[in-house]
N, C-alpha and C positions, 0 to 999 in steps of 0.2 A: 826830351820834351820839356817845354817851359811849364812852370807851375803857375796856375792862374788864380789861386785863392787868396793871395796876399796883395795888399795895396801899398802905395808909397809909405803910408803911416806905419804899416806892419814892418816894412823893410827898414825904416828909420829906427823903429824899436829894436829890430834885429841888430843893427849896428851898435846900439847902446849895450845890448846883452853881450855881444861879441867883445866889446871893449872891457866889460866887467870880467868876462872869462879870462881875457889876456892879462889884464892888470891885477886882478884879485885872486883868481882861482889858480891859474897856471903856476905862478911863483910858489904856491903853497901845496902843490900836488904831492910831493914826497912827504911833507909833514902830515897831511891828512891820511896818507897810506900808513905811515908809521904809528900815528896815534889812534887810528881807527875812528876818527870823528872829524866833523866839520867844526872848526873853532867858532866860538860865539861871535867874534868880531866879524867874521865873514857873513854870518847870518845877518848881523846888524847892517853891514854894508849893502847886502842884497835888499834889505828893507829900506834903507835910505834911498836906494835907486828906484824904488817903487815896484820891484819885481815880485814881492811876496804878497801884495795886496790887490792883485788884478781882479779877484772876485769879491773884493770888499768895497762897499760904498765909500765915496770920498769923505763923507761926513764922519766916518768911523776910521779914518786914517788910511784908507786904501786908495787904489787908483780908479776904482769904479769903471773898469774898461768896458764891461758890458759886451764883450766880443771875445769868444773863446779862441779866436785865431791868435790873439796876443799870448794866451797861455801856451799855445802850440809853438809859437816862435821861441818863447823862453825855453821850453822843453827841448826843442831841437838844438839850440845853441849850447846849452849846458850838457846835453847828451853827447855832443861831439867832443866835449872835454872828458867826462867819464859818466858811465851809466849810474854809478853809485851816488854821486853828488846830485844828479838829476832826480834820482828816486827820492832822496831825502827832501829836496826842495819841492818835488811834486806832491809828496804826502802832505807836507806843511801848507803849501800855497794853493794847490790844485784840488786836493781831495778833501781836506778838513774844513776850510772856510765855508763851502756851500751848506754844510750841515748847520752851522751856527747862523749864517745869514738867513737861511730858509726856515729853520725850526726854532731859533732862539728867541727868547723874550727880549724886549728892549734893554732891560738891565743886563742880560747875558751878553748881548752884542756890545754894549758900552764897556763891559768888564773885560772882554777877551779879544775882540777883533782888532782894536788899535795895536795891541802888543804883538799879535800875529803878523799884522802888516809891517810893523817896524822890525821884526826879527828879535824882539826882546822876549817874547813868549814862544818857545819852540813847541810845535804841536805834533801829536801822533794820533793814530787811530787803532783801537784794540778790538779787532774782530776775531782773529785766529786763536784757537786754543790748542793745548798739547794733544788732546784726543779728538779734535774736530776737523782740522784741515779746512777744506773748502765747504764743509757742511755747516753753514752758518746757523741753520735752524736748529742744530743739535747742541748749541753751546750750553755749558754747565755753570758758568759764573752766575751767581745769584745776587739779587738785591731784595731785602725783606724790609717792608715798611715798619718803622718804629716811631710813631708820633709824626712829627714834622720832618723826620730824617729817614734815610734809607741806610741799611747796613749791608755792605757788599763783601762777598767772599768768592774767591776763585783765582784764576790766573789767565794770562794771555801770553802768546809766544810769537816769535819772528816779527817783533814790532819795530818797524823802521822809525828812527829817531827816539826809540824807547829809552835809551840810557840817559839822554840829556833832556828829555821832554819836560816842559813846564806844565803842559796840559795834555790830557789823554781823553779822547772821545771813546767811550767804552760801551760795548753792547753787553747787556746782562739779561738774565731771565728773571722777570718779576712775577710771572704766574706760570708755574710748572704745568698746570693743567691745560694750557691753551696752545702749546706747541709754538709755531712761529709767531702767533698772535700774542704770545706772552713775553715778548722781548722788548726792552726799553733801552734808550740811550741815556748815558750820563756823561758829564764832563768832570773828570777828576783832576785835581790840582796837586802838583808835586809838593811834598811836605806834609800832606794830609796824613794823620796818624794811621798806620796800618797799610799805607800804600808804599810799596818798595819796588825797586828796580833790580833786576838781575845784572850780572856782569855782561859786558859786550860779548855776543855770541861769536864763536870762532868759525867763520864762514869760509867756504871755498873761494868765493869771489866777493866783489863789492865791499872790500875791507874798509873803505872810507866811511861806510855807513855804520852808525852806532846802533845796530840791531840788538834787541835784548828781550828778555821776558819781563812781564809786569805781574806783581803779586798783590793780592788784596786780602788782608786778614782783618776782618771786622772793621772795614773802612766805613766810617760814618760820614755821610754827606747829606746836606740839606736838600729838600725837594727843589730848592732854587737851582740846583745843579742838574736837575733832570732836563734833558734836551728833547723837546717835542712831547707829544701826548704819550701817556703810559700805554704800553702794548703796541705802539706803532713803530718800534725800532727796526724790525725786520723789513717792513715796507719802505722805511726811510733809506735803508741801506740798498735795497734793490733799485730804488729810484735813482740813486746817485752812483751806483757802480758803473753805469755806462761812461760817465766822465772819467772815472779812474781807469777804465779799460781803454778808452780812446787815447788818454794821456800816455798809457803804457805803450800803445801802438806807435804813437808819434815818436817816443823815445827810442823804441826798438829800431825803427827805420833810420833815424838820424844817427844813432850810435853805429850801426853797421855801415851806413853810407860813408861816414867819416873814416873808419878804419879801412874800408875798401879803397877809398881815395888814396890813403897813405900806402896801401899795398900796391896799387898800380904804379905809383912813383917808385916804390922799392924795386919792382920788377923791371923798370926802365934802367935803374942804376946797377943792379946786381948782375954780375957777369958770370957765365959758365960756358965752357967750350968755346970761348972767344966771342960770345955775343950776349946781349941782354936777355935774361931768362924770360922776360915778357914777350920776346919775339918768337919763341918756340911755338909752333902751331897749337900744341895742346894747351899751353898756358894762355895763349892769345884767345883761344876758343873759350876756355874756362872763365877768363875775365869778362868776355863778351856775355856769357851766360849770367854771371854774377851782377853785372851792371844792369842787365835787362830785368832780372828778378827784383832788384832794389827799386828800379824806376816804376815797374808795373805795380809793385806793392805800394810805393809812395802815392801813386795815382788813386788807389782805392782809399788809402788812409786820408789823403787830402779831401776826397769826397765826404768821408765821415766827419772830418773836422768842420767842413763847410756846413754839413747837415746839423752838427751839434751847435754851431754858432747860431743857427736859425731855429733851434729847438726841435729838429726833425729826426735826430739820430735815435734809432730804436735799439733796445738792449741786444737784439739778435745781430744787428749789423755791427754793433760795438764788439760783440763776442767774436764775430768773423775777423774783424780787424786785429783784435788782440791776439788770437791764437795764430793766425797766419803770419803776422809780422814777427811774432816771437820765433816761429819755426824758420822763417826766411833769415832772420838775423843769425840764428844759431848755425844754419847751413852755410851762410856766406862767411861768417867768421871762422868756421872750421876750415873752409877752403883757403882763407887768407893765411891761417897758420901754416897750412901745407905749402903755400907759395913762399913763405919765409924760410921754409926748411927748418934746420935745427935752431935758428935764431927765433923762430916762432914759438919755441918752447921755453924761452928765457924770460924771466920776470921783468928784466930791464926793458923789454920791448912792449910797447902799448898793445900790440896785437895779442900777446899772450894774456895780458890782464883783461882785455876786452872779451876774449874768448871765454874766460872763466866767469866774468861778470854777467855775460849774456845767459848763461844756463838757467838761472833762476826765473827768467822771464817766461819760461814755459810752465812755471809752477804758480807764481804769485798772481794776485788779482783774479783768482779763479784759474785753476789749472787748464791747460789746453783741452784736456779730456772733458772737463766741465763745460767749457765753451762749446765743444762739439755736441754735448748733450743738449744744451740750450738750443742750438741750431737745429738739431734733429727733432726736438719737440715741436719747433716751429713748422717743421715739414709735415707734422701730423703723425710722426712715427713714435 
């Protein structure tokens, strides 16, 4: 089925992103795997091409696209390269900027947004804590007012871009007596005394991503680093999580679709018992099922992207897209590994890496179980 949500402008932009992937990312793939990080010069090249400032106004160094479909195109093309690089760019360019654009003071916007758009300032967001997981309302990191400053103590974990971040948007508890209404957001800058980063975490997949813990030991920050009103942090996160979740869904489908495309080509070339393995009825039927599942999922995600571009995407629909696309991705890639046979278990094959990389998508951005809980509540259950 043809996809109907993109115009000629979007497709021209897609061609630019694809060229960036082929020219800048693909030649450095093994380096990123080996070093467990995206090199700074790649971030800066992405910024130079205008890919990191799609949600940032032009007067602040961004592209000011004003159309989420451009974000989706960028995510699709990078996800076809690897899920890990897409997740790093997504956190930096798709998740973090709206917080500062929507909630920041003019001084904060001038201070941080140009560097985010250029790739000079790498951004992360610190929500998850070692004891909290998906329960954001139960976070324990605290900020205590001290004159014109705040003193922050606590830690965050599983933070994408955490090891090399220059900025971290951090959710902390400023009033323990108010539950979710006692949470406030701050922007912490690398190098601030007491703000330290843990080693890169040893993950099962997505090894190119520099995921780490963040530690706060009496970190003193001025009130000028508070992002948005005091006590409104939880609401701010809930309002912006749908964009993170639809972004995850876009990446999930694009990642799986690319590997499935490669798998189909493999089954045409790989011979067994004198014929291509894709021509065996079982494999032919299996591939027919996988292609259909991807295309049907793509149709729903495309509708969500179009709705979000028009400001109509609900948190519940974003939750549906997030959990279902993650499940489909994992199911499809598991079948792709099976079709590759023993080679599918070899790290030198993209299908093996993709299979590992995909597993976390059923956990992050709110676990699939949390997504179903949100949907169930919407049903009145």
